[in-house]
N, C-alpha and C positions, 0 to 999 in steps of 0.2 A: 182489245181497244174499245173504248166507250164510244157512244154515238157522236159526241161532239168533242172537238179538241180543246177549245177555250170556251168556258162559260162565264157568265156575268150575272150577278144579282145585286140588288141595292136595297137599303132600308135604313131606318133610323136606329133600330136595335137598342132602343131605350128600355130599361128594365128587362134585360134579356131573359127570354122565356123559351119553353119547349117548342112553341110555334116557330120562333126564329130558327132554332136548331133544326127543326124538321125541314124547313125550306132549304137551308144550307146543305143538309145531308142529302135530300132528294136531288138537289142540283149537282152535287159532287158525284152521285151515282151515274149521272148522265154525261159527265165531261172529265177529261184528263186533268185540266188545269182550271181552277175556279178563282175568279176575281170577285171580291165582295166590296162594294162601295158603301161606305158608312156616311150617312148624311151629316154635314157639319151643323153645329149649333145655329149658325146664321141662316142656313137654308131651312131648317125646321121652324125657326122663328118666323121666317118669311112666308112659308106656305101653310103651316099649321097654326100660326099665331100663338105658339107656346114654346117655352124653353124646355129642352130635355132635362130630365132629372139628373141623368148621368152625363157629364161633359164629354165632348167629342173624343178627346184623347183617350179617355178611359173606355168608351164604347169601342173605339177602334182597337185598343189593346185586348179587350175581351174577345172580339171577333177574330183577331189575329192568332189568338191562342187555340182556336178550334182546329183540330187535326184535318178537317175537310177543306180548310181555306188555304189557298196557295199565296194569295196576295190581297192586301187590304189597301183601298184607295179612298180618298175623300170624295164624297158626292157633294159638289158645290152648286149643282144645277139639276133640275129634274128633266133636262133635255136628253132624251134617250138616244136620239140620232147623234148628238155630240159625243155621248159616251161610246157609241159604236165606232165613230170616226177615230176616237182616241185609243180605244183598247182592242179593236178588231176581233171581237168575239164571234163565235159560231152560233151561240144561242144566248138569249137573255132569259133568265128564269124569274118567274113572278108567280105569286099565289093566284089560284083560280078565282079568287074573289075580285080580281081585276079584269076578268074576261068580259069582253064587250065594252070596255072603257075606251074612250077616244084616244087617250095618250098611248095606250099599248096597241090599239088597232092601227094607228098611223105609223108607229114605230115598226110593227111587224110588216106592213106593206113596204116600207123603205128597206128594211133588212133583207127581205126576200129577193130584192133586186141584186143583192150581193151574196146570196147563198146562205144567209143567216136567218134567224127567226126568233120569235117570242115563244117560249115554252111555258105553259101554265101548269103549275104544280098544285097538288091537293092542299088546300088551306086547312090548318088545324083549328077545328071548331072549339069554342068554349074558352079561348084564351086570347088576350090581346094586351098590349101595354096600356091602352085606355081603360080596360077592365081593371087592371092592376092599380092604376092611378085612383080609380073610384074606390076600390077596396081599401087603399091606404088612407083615404079621406075619412073613412068610417071609424 
């Protein structure tokens, strides 16, 4: 049995790349059942002020096809506590580039009251959707 029963991770997953795959794979190694929330187009527009290149339905289909993923859900809000209340996961997985951020620090403090936690996973250096976007412009 793995360390956690239900795991959760979230992302935009636009221009899907090996960094995305690494987070999903690392998360699945640590849990029996992995829920992946894919940000909706509206949410990305709201907090990043840009529209994803690949529309939500296609990004969700790509993530759902990955063998490590048990369930795909829409991420319509960045509220991590609301996600915990809805999906009752034992661990929320996130890249270690978010370590020390207010959003995940507050979430972890809340989760720990209920036996859950934020787990930071090694970030894949040298790749990001932002970098890919910039390369595509050239």
